[in-house]
MARKOL-471138 format. One record per residue: x, y negated, z negated of N, C-alpha, C, O in turn. Coordinates in steps of 0.001 Angstrom, whole numbers, padded with zeros to 6 digits, always signed. Each point is the difference from the previous one (the first is absolute). Layout:
MARKOL-471138
XYZXYZXYZXYZ;...
end
This chain:
MARKOL-471138
-039087-001865-001986+002238-000225-000206+000039+000196+002067-000308+000750+000926;+000916-002035-001262+000422-000070+001691+000958+000746-000140+000723+000193-000978;-000719+000586+002804+001286+000893+000173+001467-001427+000841+001082+000241+000535;-001601-001241-000732+001339-000833+000365+000970-000285-000416+000263-000295-001166;+000511+000346+002188+001911+000146-001388-000380-002116-000391-000829-000746+000521;+001779+000498-001512-000515-001249-000669+000577-000779+001111+000338+000465+001088;-000262-001614-001441+001099-000941+001155+001007-000315-000489+000308-000324-001147;+000541+000485+002596+000849+000390-000721+000744-002064+000186-000391-000934+000701;+001757+001079-001914+000141-000751-000682+000787-000882+000686+000691+000498+000890;-000586-002078-001130+000533-000839+001141+001380-000053-000936+001028+000354+000577;-000919-000758-001943+000990-000742-000662+000784+002037-000368-000488+001059+000395;+001629-001253-001156+000778+001087+000811-000194+000227-002377+000044-000728-000992;-000310+002680+001440-000908+000385-001262+001434+000005-001202+001048+000618+000181;-001244-001126-000889+001653+000596-001364-000755+001280-001324-000496-000289-001089;+000617+001282+001535-001313+001130-000712+001324+000241-001674+001219+000171+000013;-002124-000262-001119+000558+000111-001107+000006+001102-000256+000966+000347-000680;-001927+000694+001041-000607+001412-001473+001183+000795+000781-000424+000481+001051;+001294-000315-001205+001340+001565+000189-000205+001129-000330+000363+001123+000350;-001420-001851-001556-000119+001163-001695+000384+001695+000743+000876+000859-000093;-002194-001104+000856-000544+001818+000676+000851+000417+000874+000648+001043-000091;-000578-002388+001603+000461+000285+001477+000914-001341-000106+000012-001083-000584;+000992+002086+001822+000941-001871+000129+000428+000922+000892+000190+001191-000246;-000025-001789+001375+000492-000217+001733+001269+000178+000031+000697-001011-000079;+000063+002538+000220+001291-000010+000520+000509+000205+001638-000609+000300+001026;+001993-000610-001319+000681-000066+001285-000698+001193+001109-000648+000958-000422;+000881-001180+001748+000073+000865+000622+000957+001143+000037-000347+001155+000244;+001683-001568-000522+001214+000746-000486-000245+000338-000935+000736+000949-000268;-001613-001226-000753+000763+000958-001008-001348+001211+000112+000187+001171-000332;-001514-001671+000841-000934+000850+001309+000300+001815+000051-000317+001122-000394;+001165-001943+001204+000531+001228+001205+001421+000466-001186+000417+001153+000109;+000077-001837-000902+001201+000487-000969-000606+001726-000582+000377+001110+000373;-001649-001577-001617-000731+000570-000167-000768+001135+000433-000262+001057-000575;-000028-001473+001648-001056+001099+000528+000038+001775+000361-000825+000877+000259;+002158-000980-000409+000043+001905-000439+000191+000447-000480+000351+001180-000034;-000559-002292-000923-000186+001350-001384-001140-001326-000794-000022-000072-001228;-000821-000852+002054-001646+000462-000280-001077+000997+000494-001191+000216-000222;+002387+000396+001165-001004+001211+001098+000586+001598-000153-000805+000930-000044;+002266-000693-000033+000663+000912+000511+001005+000178-001432+000186+001173-000325;+000328-002006-000359+001018+000751-001130-000914-001217-001014+000330-001186-000005;-001402+001681-000747-000772-000221-001169+000303+000655-001155-000602-000350-001016;+001246+001052+000965+000570+000349-001047+000422-000580-001389+000175-001215+000089;+000019+001651-001203+000292-000896-001707+001518+000185+000392+000654+000996+000309;-000283-002592-000466+001650+000278+000437+000414+000035-001150+001115-000508-000118;-001849+001164-001399+000196+000040-000920+000702+001570-000519+000700+000337-000955;-001317+000399+002165-000334+001451+000257+000830+000357+000117+000688-000959+000352;-000011+001918-000392+001051+001231+000261-000378+000772+001164+000864+000110+000869;-001909+000410-000691-000443+000305+001464-000027-000087+000930+000213-001184+000259;-000448+002082+001141+000345-000111+000773-000696-001912+000853+000765-000842+000468;-001971+000735-000521-000385-001145-000055+000291-000649-000626-001128-000448-000201;+001976-000360-000663+000523-000902-000359+001355-000181+000438+000152-001201-000221;+000808+001571+000643+000952+000414+001175+000139-001621-000128+000530-000795-000778;-001396+000745+002121+000117-001297+000881-000262-000996-000692+000696-001015-000037;-001860+001223-000662-000616-001534-000558+001578-000702-001149+000240-001190-000205;+000753+002690-000463+000787-000434-000988+001146-000282+000623+001072-000190-000575;-001220+000162+001521+001208-000226+000973+000209-001393+000741+001090-000547+000168;-002650-000050+000352-000391-000859-000063+000247-001387-000793+000306-001116+000420;-000564+001623-001775-000560-000924-000638+001576-000318-000818+000108-000975-000743;+000866+001771+000954+001621-000306-000505+000422-000794+001048+000515-001058-000361;-000595+001296+001829+000353-000589+000965-000504-002016-000211+000751-000972+000082;-002242+001014-000355-000705-001215-000429+000973-000113-000745+001058-000406+000480;-001169+000784-002066+000932-000749-001205+001117-001262+000248+000190-001139-000426;+000444+002118+001425+001898+000795+000235+000157-002171+001069+000862-000871+000114;-002060+001053+000263+000065-001881+001529-000536-000169-001102+000865+000301-000822;-002564-000865-000149+000158-001077-001126+000828+000042-000342+000595-000956+000499;+000375+001735-001452+001332-000055-001081+000960-001307+001463-000174-001211-000142;+000954+001671+001201+000604-000735+000657-000495-000504+000517+000588-000203+001063;-002204-000598-001148-000177-000775+000734+000587-001333-001721+000864-000876-000021;-001707+001297-000966-000021-000148-001220+001731-000576-000351+000238-000909-000795;+000892+001707+001624+000942-000117-000697+000625+000566-001892+001008-000118-000696;-002339+000714+000610+000350+001254-000780+000621+000995-000102+000492-000006+001129;+000143+001453-001885+001019+000898+000506-000798+000963-000266-000030+000828+000910;-000939-000485-002192-000308+001259-000967-001540-000538+001182-000476-001135-000034;+000199+001742+000536-001128+000185+000462-001450+000734-000715-000953-000065+000776;+000693+000622-001872-000406+000518-000922-000765-000641-000086-001114+000480+000208;+001256-002762-000755-000482-000325-000255-001107-000650+000966-000899-000730-000416;+001036+001000+001422-000870-000430+000665-001348+001234+000086+000108+001007+000699;-001444-001338-001604-001405+000104+000165-000403-000421+001071+000034-001126+000496;-000484+002222-000094-001748-000428+001437-001237+000435-001720-000112+000676-001023;-000326-001428+001646-001489+000235-000928-000714-000436+001380-001227-000057+000068;
end
């Protein structure tokens, strides 16, 4: 087995298999970083570790609802 890297593509690559992995924008990764490293509690939990994620989730729902001009942000579901 060769340890060499594959030859670089000469044409732009169009990657169509985003089922398991999807690249994200750096701004999104930066916004998520605190919740992946420090505030990683379950937003659905009432204990101490769930408080900050729950607040962040509420704010994210409100921002998406505002972007979509939806009044009731409870209709915004993140999966």
